[in-house]
py3Dmol code that shows the C-alpha trace and the ligand (Angstrom):
import py3Dmol

protein = """\
ATOM      1  CA  MET A   1     -65.028 -11.426   4.373  1.00  0.00           C
ATOM      2  CA  ILE A   2     -68.716 -10.575   4.332  1.00  0.00           C
ATOM      3  CA  THR A   3     -69.720  -6.925   4.110  1.00  0.00           C
ATOM      4  CA  PHE A   4     -72.902  -5.593   5.628  1.00  0.00           C
ATOM      5  CA  ILE A   5     -73.929  -2.464   3.760  1.00  0.00           C
ATOM      6  CA  GLY A   6     -76.456   0.194   4.695  1.00  0.00           C
ATOM      7  CA  ALA A   7     -78.297   0.871   1.437  1.00  0.00           C
ATOM      8  CA  GLY A   8     -79.802   4.161   2.600  1.00  0.00           C
ATOM      9  CA  PRO A   9     -83.462   5.094   2.639  1.00  0.00           C
ATOM     10  CA  GLY A  10     -84.359   4.634  -1.032  1.00  0.00           C
ATOM     11  CA  ASP A  11     -82.744   7.090  -3.435  1.00  0.00           C
ATOM     12  CA  PRO A  12     -79.810   5.069  -4.860  1.00  0.00           C
ATOM     13  CA  GLU A  13     -77.631   8.195  -4.807  1.00  0.00           C
ATOM     14  CA  LEU A  14     -77.821   8.109  -1.008  1.00  0.00           C
ATOM     15  CA  LEU A  15     -75.693   4.986  -0.924  1.00  0.00           C
ATOM     16  CA  THR A  16     -72.155   5.688   0.344  1.00  0.00           C
ATOM     17  CA  ILE A  17     -69.345   5.591  -2.225  1.00  0.00           C
ATOM     18  CA  LYS A  18     -67.833   2.662  -0.335  1.00  0.00           C
ATOM     19  CA  GLY A  19     -71.143   0.777  -0.224  1.00  0.00           C
ATOM     20  CA  LYS A  20     -71.635   1.309  -3.959  1.00  0.00           C
ATOM     21  CA  ARG A  21     -68.126   0.104  -4.786  1.00  0.00           C
ATOM     22  CA  LEU A  22     -68.542  -3.058  -2.711  1.00  0.00           C
ATOM     23  CA  ILE A  23     -71.943  -3.827  -4.272  1.00  0.00           C
ATOM     24  CA  ASP A  24     -70.480  -3.319  -7.746  1.00  0.00           C
ATOM     25  CA  GLU A  25     -67.604  -5.705  -6.953  1.00  0.00           C
ATOM     26  CA  ALA A  26     -69.718  -8.402  -5.273  1.00  0.00           C
ATOM     27  CA  ASP A  27     -70.149 -11.952  -6.582  1.00  0.00           C
ATOM     28  CA  VAL A  28     -72.994 -12.716  -4.175  1.00  0.00           C
ATOM     29  CA  ILE A  29     -75.588 -10.140  -3.062  1.00  0.00           C
ATOM     30  CA  ILE A  30     -78.179 -10.742  -0.353  1.00  0.00           C
ATOM     31  CA  PHE A  31     -80.604  -7.839  -0.024  1.00  0.00           C
ATOM     32  CA  ALA A  32     -83.815  -7.093   1.842  1.00  0.00           C
ATOM     33  CA  GLY A  33     -86.124  -6.887  -1.153  1.00  0.00           C
ATOM     34  CA  SER A  34     -89.096  -5.644   0.826  1.00  0.00           C
ATOM     35  CA  LEU A  35     -87.370  -2.330   1.652  1.00  0.00           C
ATOM     36  CA  VAL A  36     -84.162  -1.849  -0.303  1.00  0.00           C
ATOM     37  CA  ASN A  37     -84.589  -0.011  -3.591  1.00  0.00           C
ATOM     38  CA  PRO A  38     -83.404  -2.496  -6.273  1.00  0.00           C
ATOM     39  CA  GLY A  39     -81.852   0.556  -7.962  1.00  0.00           C
ATOM     40  CA  VAL A  40     -78.990   0.406  -5.445  1.00  0.00           C
ATOM     41  CA  LEU A  41     -77.919  -2.868  -7.064  1.00  0.00           C
ATOM     42  CA  ASP A  42     -77.889  -1.422 -10.590  1.00  0.00           C
ATOM     43  CA  GLY A  43     -74.128  -1.465 -11.039  1.00  0.00           C
ATOM     44  CA  HIS A  44     -73.740  -5.119 -10.001  1.00  0.00           C
ATOM     45  CA  LYS A  45     -71.430  -7.453 -11.916  1.00  0.00           C
ATOM     46  CA  GLU A  46     -72.882  -9.422 -14.741  1.00  0.00           C
ATOM     47  CA  GLY A  47     -73.577 -12.874 -13.404  1.00  0.00           C
ATOM     48  CA  ALA A  48     -73.629 -11.793  -9.739  1.00  0.00           C
ATOM     49  CA  GLU A  49     -75.809 -14.119  -7.673  1.00  0.00           C
ATOM     50  CA  ILE A  50     -78.644 -12.093  -6.130  1.00  0.00           C
ATOM     51  CA  HIS A  51     -80.838 -13.290  -3.240  1.00  0.00           C
ATOM     52  CA  ASP A  52     -83.847 -11.522  -1.726  1.00  0.00           C
ATOM     53  CA  SER A  53     -83.689 -12.129   2.027  1.00  0.00           C
ATOM     54  CA  ALA A  54     -87.456 -11.627   2.345  1.00  0.00           C
ATOM     55  CA  TYR A  55     -87.771 -15.267   1.292  1.00  0.00           C
ATOM     56  CA  LEU A  56     -84.995 -16.580   3.525  1.00  0.00           C
ATOM     57  CA  HIS A  57     -84.695 -17.435   7.190  1.00  0.00           C
ATOM     58  CA  LEU A  58     -81.527 -16.808   9.210  1.00  0.00           C
ATOM     59  CA  ASP A  59     -80.009 -20.276   8.592  1.00  0.00           C
ATOM     60  CA  GLN A  60     -80.457 -19.884   4.843  1.00  0.00           C
ATOM     61  CA  VAL A  61     -78.830 -16.442   4.841  1.00  0.00           C
ATOM     62  CA  ILE A  62     -75.871 -17.814   6.768  1.00  0.00           C
ATOM     63  CA  GLU A  63     -75.601 -20.824   4.434  1.00  0.00           C
ATOM     64  CA  ILE A  64     -75.333 -18.486   1.432  1.00  0.00           C
ATOM     65  CA  MET A  65     -72.632 -16.460   3.192  1.00  0.00           C
ATOM     66  CA  GLU A  66     -70.743 -19.591   4.242  1.00  0.00           C
ATOM     67  CA  ARG A  67     -70.793 -21.002   0.713  1.00  0.00           C
ATOM     68  CA  ALA A  68     -69.632 -17.685  -0.798  1.00  0.00           C
ATOM     69  CA  GLU A  69     -66.787 -17.579   1.701  1.00  0.00           C
ATOM     70  CA  ARG A  70     -65.803 -21.191   0.959  1.00  0.00           C
ATOM     71  CA  GLU A  71     -65.752 -20.481  -2.770  1.00  0.00           C
ATOM     72  CA  GLY A  72     -63.659 -17.352  -2.293  1.00  0.00           C
ATOM     73  CA  LYS A  73     -66.469 -15.100  -3.557  1.00  0.00           C
ATOM     74  CA  LYS A  74     -67.142 -11.559  -2.419  1.00  0.00           C
ATOM     75  CA  CYS A  75     -70.447 -11.442  -0.572  1.00  0.00           C
ATOM     76  CA  VAL A  76     -72.414  -8.354   0.482  1.00  0.00           C
ATOM     77  CA  ARG A  77     -75.460  -8.244   2.730  1.00  0.00           C
ATOM     78  CA  VAL A  78     -77.463  -5.127   1.874  1.00  0.00           C
ATOM     79  CA  HIS A  79     -79.747  -3.726   4.561  1.00  0.00           C
ATOM     80  CA  THR A  80     -82.127  -0.806   4.280  1.00  0.00           C
ATOM     81  CA  GLY A  81     -81.127   2.524   5.843  1.00  0.00           C
ATOM     82  CA  ASP A  82     -78.391   1.736   8.334  1.00  0.00           C
ATOM     83  CA  PRO A  83     -78.157  -1.847   9.575  1.00  0.00           C
ATOM     84  CA  ALA A  84     -77.730  -0.730  13.205  1.00  0.00           C
ATOM     85  CA  ILE A  85     -81.360   0.418  13.383  1.00  0.00           C
ATOM     86  CA  TYR A  86     -83.776  -2.542  13.387  1.00  0.00           C
ATOM     87  CA  GLY A  87     -81.463  -4.273  10.944  1.00  0.00           C
ATOM     88  CA  ALA A  88     -81.161  -7.632  12.724  1.00  0.00           C
ATOM     89  CA  HIS A  89     -77.553  -7.870  11.573  1.00  0.00           C
ATOM     90  CA  ARG A  90     -76.197  -8.582  15.054  1.00  0.00           C
ATOM     91  CA  GLU A  91     -77.541 -12.132  14.968  1.00  0.00           C
ATOM     92  CA  GLN A  92     -75.877 -12.630  11.588  1.00  0.00           C
ATOM     93  CA  MET A  93     -72.543 -11.235  12.845  1.00  0.00           C
ATOM     94  CA  ASP A  94     -72.671 -13.545  15.857  1.00  0.00           C
ATOM     95  CA  ARG A  95     -73.241 -16.580  13.625  1.00  0.00           C
ATOM     96  CA  LEU A  96     -70.322 -15.495  11.429  1.00  0.00           C
ATOM     97  CA  ASP A  97     -68.154 -15.222  14.555  1.00  0.00           C
ATOM     98  CA  GLU A  98     -69.036 -18.811  15.444  1.00  0.00           C
ATOM     99  CA  LEU A  99     -68.039 -19.901  11.956  1.00  0.00           C
ATOM    100  CA  GLY A 100     -64.798 -17.916  12.047  1.00  0.00           C
ATOM    101  CA  ILE A 101     -65.892 -15.800   9.065  1.00  0.00           C
ATOM    102  CA  THR A 102     -64.765 -12.167   9.160  1.00  0.00           C
ATOM    103  CA  TYR A 103     -67.015  -9.256   8.269  1.00  0.00           C
ATOM    104  CA  GLU A 104     -67.233  -5.503   8.251  1.00  0.00           C
ATOM    105  CA  VAL A 105     -70.087  -3.023   8.296  1.00  0.00           C
ATOM    106  CA  VAL A 106     -70.449  -0.067   5.962  1.00  0.00           C
ATOM    107  CA  PRO A 107     -72.963   2.353   7.474  1.00  0.00           C
ATOM    108  CA  GLY A 108     -75.820   3.917   5.554  1.00  0.00           C
ATOM    109  CA  VAL A 109     -78.205   6.853   5.757  1.00  0.00           C
ATOM    110  CA  SER A 110     -80.979   5.738   8.067  1.00  0.00           C
ATOM    111  CA  SER A 111     -84.529   6.538   7.035  1.00  0.00           C
ATOM    112  CA  PHE A 112     -84.939   8.662  10.146  1.00  0.00           C
ATOM    113  CA  LEU A 113     -82.211  11.006   8.940  1.00  0.00           C
ATOM    114  CA  ALA A 114     -83.624  11.051   5.417  1.00  0.00           C
ATOM    115  CA  THR A 115     -86.971  11.925   6.985  1.00  0.00           C
ATOM    116  CA  ALA A 116     -85.524  15.027   8.680  1.00  0.00           C
ATOM    117  CA  ALA A 117     -83.948  15.948   5.349  1.00  0.00           C
ATOM    118  CA  VAL A 118     -87.144  15.739   3.316  1.00  0.00           C
ATOM    119  CA  LEU A 119     -89.015  17.657   6.022  1.00  0.00           C
ATOM    120  CA  ASN A 120     -86.290  20.365   6.104  1.00  0.00           C
ATOM    121  CA  LYS A 121     -86.206  20.035   9.897  1.00  0.00           C
ATOM    122  CA  GLU A 122     -83.614  19.678  12.647  1.00  0.00           C
ATOM    123  CA  TYR A 123     -84.423  17.142  15.375  1.00  0.00           C
ATOM    124  CA  THR A 124     -82.373  18.929  18.049  1.00  0.00           C
ATOM    125  CA  LEU A 125     -83.736  22.464  18.269  1.00  0.00           C
ATOM    126  CA  PRO A 126     -82.158  24.525  21.083  1.00  0.00           C
ATOM    127  CA  GLY A 127     -84.628  25.181  23.875  1.00  0.00           C
ATOM    128  CA  LYS A 128     -87.096  22.621  22.475  1.00  0.00           C
ATOM    129  CA  SER A 129     -85.488  19.218  22.346  1.00  0.00           C
ATOM    130  CA  GLN A 130     -81.921  18.068  22.596  1.00  0.00           C
ATOM    131  CA  THR A 131     -82.737  14.380  22.660  1.00  0.00           C
ATOM    132  CA  VAL A 132     -83.911  12.029  19.922  1.00  0.00           C
ATOM    133  CA  ILE A 133     -85.617   8.763  20.779  1.00  0.00           C
ATOM    134  CA  CYS A 134     -85.859   6.130  18.056  1.00  0.00           C
ATOM    135  CA  THR A 135     -88.405   3.509  18.980  1.00  0.00           C
ATOM    136  CA  ARG A 136     -91.345   1.463  17.788  1.00  0.00           C
ATOM    137  CA  MET A 137     -94.718   0.381  19.119  1.00  0.00           C
ATOM    138  CA  GLU A 138     -95.231  -2.918  20.809  1.00  0.00           C
ATOM    139  CA  GLY A 139     -96.605  -5.083  18.016  1.00  0.00           C
ATOM    140  CA  ARG A 140     -95.999  -8.741  17.348  1.00  0.00           C
ATOM    141  CA  THR A 141     -92.645  -8.436  19.160  1.00  0.00           C
ATOM    142  CA  PRO A 142     -92.870  -7.117  22.739  1.00  0.00           C
ATOM    143  CA  MET A 143     -90.922  -4.107  24.059  1.00  0.00           C
ATOM    144  CA  PRO A 144     -88.430  -4.480  26.931  1.00  0.00           C
ATOM    145  CA  PRO A 145     -89.504  -3.155  30.375  1.00  0.00           C
ATOM    146  CA  GLY A 146     -89.637   0.635  30.618  1.00  0.00           C
ATOM    147  CA  GLU A 147     -89.644   1.141  26.847  1.00  0.00           C
ATOM    148  CA  LYS A 148     -93.341   1.276  26.097  1.00  0.00           C
ATOM    149  CA  LEU A 149     -94.302   4.362  24.104  1.00  0.00           C
ATOM    150  CA  VAL A 150     -96.167   5.794  27.059  1.00  0.00           C
ATOM    151  CA  ASP A 151     -92.980   5.576  29.194  1.00  0.00           C
ATOM    152  CA  LEU A 152     -90.785   7.194  26.548  1.00  0.00           C
ATOM    153  CA  ALA A 153     -93.339   9.913  25.826  1.00  0.00           C
ATOM    154  CA  ARG A 154     -92.790  11.304  29.335  1.00  0.00           C
ATOM    155  CA  HIS A 155     -89.454  12.766  28.187  1.00  0.00           C
ATOM    156  CA  HIS A 156     -91.105  15.112  25.715  1.00  0.00           C
ATOM    157  CA  SER A 157     -88.127  14.696  23.435  1.00  0.00           C
ATOM    158  CA  THR A 158     -88.137  14.359  19.678  1.00  0.00           C
ATOM    159  CA  MET A 159     -89.573  10.917  18.963  1.00  0.00           C
ATOM    160  CA  ILE A 160     -89.084   8.843  15.843  1.00  0.00           C
ATOM    161  CA  ILE A 161     -91.400   5.868  15.651  1.00  0.00           C
ATOM    162  CA  PHE A 162     -90.443   3.070  13.276  1.00  0.00           C
ATOM    163  CA  LEU A 163     -92.416   0.031  12.128  1.00  0.00           C
ATOM    164  CA  SER A 164     -95.694   1.188  13.627  1.00  0.00           C
ATOM    165  CA  ILE A 165     -97.749   2.913  10.968  1.00  0.00           C
ATOM    166  CA  GLY A 166    -100.462   0.264  11.310  1.00  0.00           C
ATOM    167  CA  PHE A 167    -101.135   1.285  14.918  1.00  0.00           C
ATOM    168  CA  MET A 168    -101.699   5.038  14.611  1.00  0.00           C
ATOM    169  CA  ASP A 169    -104.753   5.203  16.893  1.00  0.00           C
ATOM    170  CA  GLU A 170    -103.012   3.345  19.680  1.00  0.00           C
ATOM    171  CA  MET A 171     -99.797   5.303  19.087  1.00  0.00           C
ATOM    172  CA  THR A 172    -101.419   8.709  19.422  1.00  0.00           C
ATOM    173  CA  ALA A 173    -103.387   7.563  22.487  1.00  0.00           C
ATOM    174  CA  GLN A 174    -100.167   6.460  24.185  1.00  0.00           C
ATOM    175  CA  LEU A 175     -98.334   9.666  23.267  1.00  0.00           C
ATOM    176  CA  MET A 176    -101.080  11.702  24.914  1.00  0.00           C
ATOM    177  CA  GLU A 177    -101.210   9.400  27.922  1.00  0.00           C
ATOM    178  CA  GLY A 178     -97.452   9.941  28.262  1.00  0.00           C
ATOM    179  CA  GLY A 179     -97.967  13.700  28.429  1.00  0.00           C
ATOM    180  CA  TYR A 180     -97.659  15.198  24.962  1.00  0.00           C
ATOM    181  CA  GLU A 181    -100.245  17.882  24.258  1.00  0.00           C
ATOM    182  CA  PRO A 182    -102.799  16.826  21.618  1.00  0.00           C
ATOM    183  CA  THR A 183    -101.633  19.905  19.662  1.00  0.00           C
ATOM    184  CA  THR A 184     -98.028  18.626  19.423  1.00  0.00           C
ATOM    185  CA  PRO A 185     -97.024  18.563  15.755  1.00  0.00           C
ATOM    186  CA  VAL A 186     -96.497  15.208  14.011  1.00  0.00           C
ATOM    187  CA  ALA A 187     -95.263  14.290  10.548  1.00  0.00           C
ATOM    188  CA  VAL A 188     -95.587  10.942   8.827  1.00  0.00           C
ATOM    189  CA  VAL A 189     -93.213  10.307   5.960  1.00  0.00           C
ATOM    190  CA  TYR A 190     -93.923   7.401   3.633  1.00  0.00           C
ATOM    191  CA  LYS A 191     -90.960   6.109   1.596  1.00  0.00           C
ATOM    192  CA  ALA A 192     -88.680   9.074   2.226  1.00  0.00           C
ATOM    193  CA  THR A 193     -86.536   9.841  -0.865  1.00  0.00           C
ATOM    194  CA  TRP A 194     -88.392   7.362  -3.123  1.00  0.00           C
ATOM    195  CA  PRO A 195     -90.231   8.743  -6.189  1.00  0.00           C
ATOM    196  CA  ASP A 196     -93.581   7.927  -4.531  1.00  0.00           C
ATOM    197  CA  GLN A 197     -92.679   9.583  -1.212  1.00  0.00           C
ATOM    198  CA  LYS A 198     -95.627  11.063   0.699  1.00  0.00           C
ATOM    199  CA  ILE A 199     -95.609  13.512   3.601  1.00  0.00           C
ATOM    200  CA  VAL A 200     -98.577  13.942   5.914  1.00  0.00           C
ATOM    201  CA  THR A 201     -98.452  16.567   8.652  1.00  0.00           C
ATOM    202  CA  GLY A 202    -100.823  17.236  11.511  1.00  0.00           C
ATOM    203  CA  THR A 203    -101.034  17.025  15.280  1.00  0.00           C
ATOM    204  CA  ILE A 204    -101.247  14.119  17.679  1.00  0.00           C
ATOM    205  CA  ALA A 205    -105.002  14.708  17.721  1.00  0.00           C
ATOM    206  CA  ASP A 206    -105.607  14.416  13.968  1.00  0.00           C
ATOM    207  CA  ILE A 207    -102.670  12.555  12.400  1.00  0.00           C
ATOM    208  CA  ALA A 208    -104.188   9.054  12.639  1.00  0.00           C
ATOM    209  CA  GLU A 209    -107.180  10.116  10.566  1.00  0.00           C
ATOM    210  CA  LYS A 210    -105.010  11.932   8.006  1.00  0.00           C
ATOM    211  CA  VAL A 211    -102.763   8.891   7.591  1.00  0.00           C
ATOM    212  CA  LYS A 212    -105.812   6.708   6.958  1.00  0.00           C
ATOM    213  CA  GLU A 213    -107.086   9.190   4.369  1.00  0.00           C
ATOM    214  CA  ALA A 214    -103.709   9.151   2.641  1.00  0.00           C
ATOM    215  CA  GLY A 215    -103.875   5.321   2.491  1.00  0.00           C
ATOM    216  CA  ILE A 216    -100.458   4.854   4.125  1.00  0.00           C
ATOM    217  CA  THR A 217    -100.148   1.385   5.642  1.00  0.00           C
ATOM    218  CA  LYS A 218     -96.412   0.577   5.575  1.00  0.00           C
ATOM    219  CA  THR A 219     -92.828   1.869   5.071  1.00  0.00           C
ATOM    220  CA  ALA A 220     -93.431   5.082   6.962  1.00  0.00           C
ATOM    221  CA  LEU A 221     -91.947   6.868   9.930  1.00  0.00           C
ATOM    222  CA  THR A 222     -93.837   8.951  12.440  1.00  0.00           C
ATOM    223  CA  VAL A 223     -91.902  11.862  13.932  1.00  0.00           C
ATOM    224  CA  VAL A 224     -93.290  13.737  16.887  1.00  0.00           C
ATOM    225  CA  GLY A 225     -92.300  16.871  18.749  1.00  0.00           C
ATOM    226  CA  ASP A 226     -92.064  20.615  18.940  1.00  0.00           C
ATOM    227  CA  PHE A 227     -89.044  20.542  16.639  1.00  0.00           C
ATOM    228  CA  LEU A 228     -91.654  20.530  13.869  1.00  0.00           C
ATOM    229  CA  GLY A 229     -92.902  23.930  15.073  1.00  0.00           C
ATOM    230  CA  ASP A 230     -91.352  27.329  14.540  1.00  0.00           C
ATOM    231  CA  GLU A 231     -90.440  28.348  18.100  1.00  0.00           C
ATOM    232  CA  TYR A 232     -86.912  27.760  19.298  1.00  0.00           C
ATOM    233  CA  GLU A 233     -83.770  29.501  20.524  1.00  0.00           C
ATOM    234  CA  LEU A 234     -80.896  30.322  18.202  1.00  0.00           C
ATOM    235  CA  SER A 235     -77.832  28.150  18.654  1.00  0.00           C
ATOM    236  CA  LYS A 236     -74.942  29.365  20.765  1.00  0.00           C
ATOM    237  CA  LEU A 237     -72.493  27.895  18.281  1.00  0.00           C
ATOM    238  CA  TYR A 238     -73.234  30.579  15.694  1.00  0.00           C
ATOM    239  CA  ASP A 239     -74.169  33.351  18.145  1.00  0.00           C
ATOM    240  CA  LYS A 240     -71.936  36.387  17.472  1.00  0.00           C
ATOM    241  CA  HIS A 241     -71.834  37.162  21.220  1.00  0.00           C
ATOM    242  CA  PHE A 242     -70.594  33.688  22.115  1.00  0.00           C
ATOM    243  CA  THR A 243     -66.913  32.704  22.094  1.00  0.00           C
ATOM    244  CA  THR A 244     -66.055  29.284  20.727  1.00  0.00           C
ATOM    245  CA  GLU A 245     -62.805  27.405  20.227  1.00  0.00           C
ATOM    246  CA  PHE A 246     -62.556  28.976  16.768  1.00  0.00           C
ATOM    247  CA  ARG A 247     -64.082  32.408  17.114  1.00  0.00           C
ATOM    248  CA  GLN A 248     -64.037  35.333  19.577  1.00  0.00           C
ATOM    249  CA  ALA A 249     -67.334  36.889  20.587  1.00  0.00           C
ATOM    250  CA  GLU A 250     -68.027  40.323  19.074  1.00  0.00           C
ATOM    251  CA  GLU A 251     -68.521  43.190  21.531  1.00  0.00           C
TER     252      GLU A 251
END
"""
ligand_1 = """\
26
SAH
N -82.517 0.009 9.124
C -83.623 0.833 8.647
C -84.915 0.572 9.386
C -85.447 -0.842 9.213
S -86.969 -1.108 10.010
C -83.202 2.304 8.695
O -82.127 2.635 9.195
O -83.970 3.139 8.187
C -88.112 -0.754 8.736
C -88.888 0.494 9.059
O -88.081 1.617 8.780
C -90.152 0.710 8.245
O -91.245 0.039 8.800
C -90.320 2.195 8.351
O -90.834 2.553 9.616
C -88.873 2.674 8.306
N -88.422 3.017 6.942
C -87.489 2.384 6.215
N -87.269 3.045 5.053
C -88.082 4.135 5.067
C -88.283 5.237 4.191
N -87.617 5.353 3.049
N -89.189 6.177 4.549
C -89.865 6.089 5.721
N -89.697 5.080 6.595
C -88.825 4.116 6.275
"""
view = py3Dmol.view(width=600, height=400)
view.addModel(protein, "pdb")
view.setStyle({"model": 0}, {"cartoon": {"style": "trace"}})
view.addModel(ligand_1, "xyz")
view.setStyle({"model": 1}, {"stick": {}})
view.zoomTo()
view.show()
């Protein structure tokens, strides 16, 4: 049994209790060294075999898993944030299926949720946006039809843009072309929940320049939308004049 574990955004205390226990019990650990905080591995067993997947291609990762399985060792594959978001764990799971090796996934706190937390914001503000789009810019890997930033921008929803901090000029141009006002608020969060976290706020018109000034070139998320502003409607759920399953409306 191989376990895929979401390591969370950075702060080792944001690992789930289950993820932590499985890392602590593991004989073989494969982790994405470029993004996972090594602190999440701190409780590992003495003598655990630790591999940084940054130096490995898919076949090598699978070979390590296959060998661990053959030797009856507990193997964990530690991904940053949650593996279901740009984690590339599907291709590993499919290879394990072919080999008849079982696995399970322990979810983690994705960096986009940690980003909302450090900004003290809610992505789904009533009357502003009730939809969250997680996407990335077209870079070295192309986007499927209909998913270019300019297409998605037409929805005016809350947008979370991963993996694209190197393309800020193009990103902001596409957001405006898609219909966002240049005054729409934007925040860029570098290494959310790490000790060297940085937050840059601005608008679509000025964020690219501010990000350059801050020297941010990687490991950052760009979040866009009016949810960053201060205008919204109060929720119905907690409205005293609104009846819910649990509470009668007051007169
Ligand atoms: N599975 C991860 C995302 C992997 S893709 C998750 O759920 O968060 C890697 C990209 O995620 C980075 O380029 C960056 O855009 C974002 N990212 C990962 N960790 C981050 C963090 N702590 N703060 C800000 N962005 C982060």
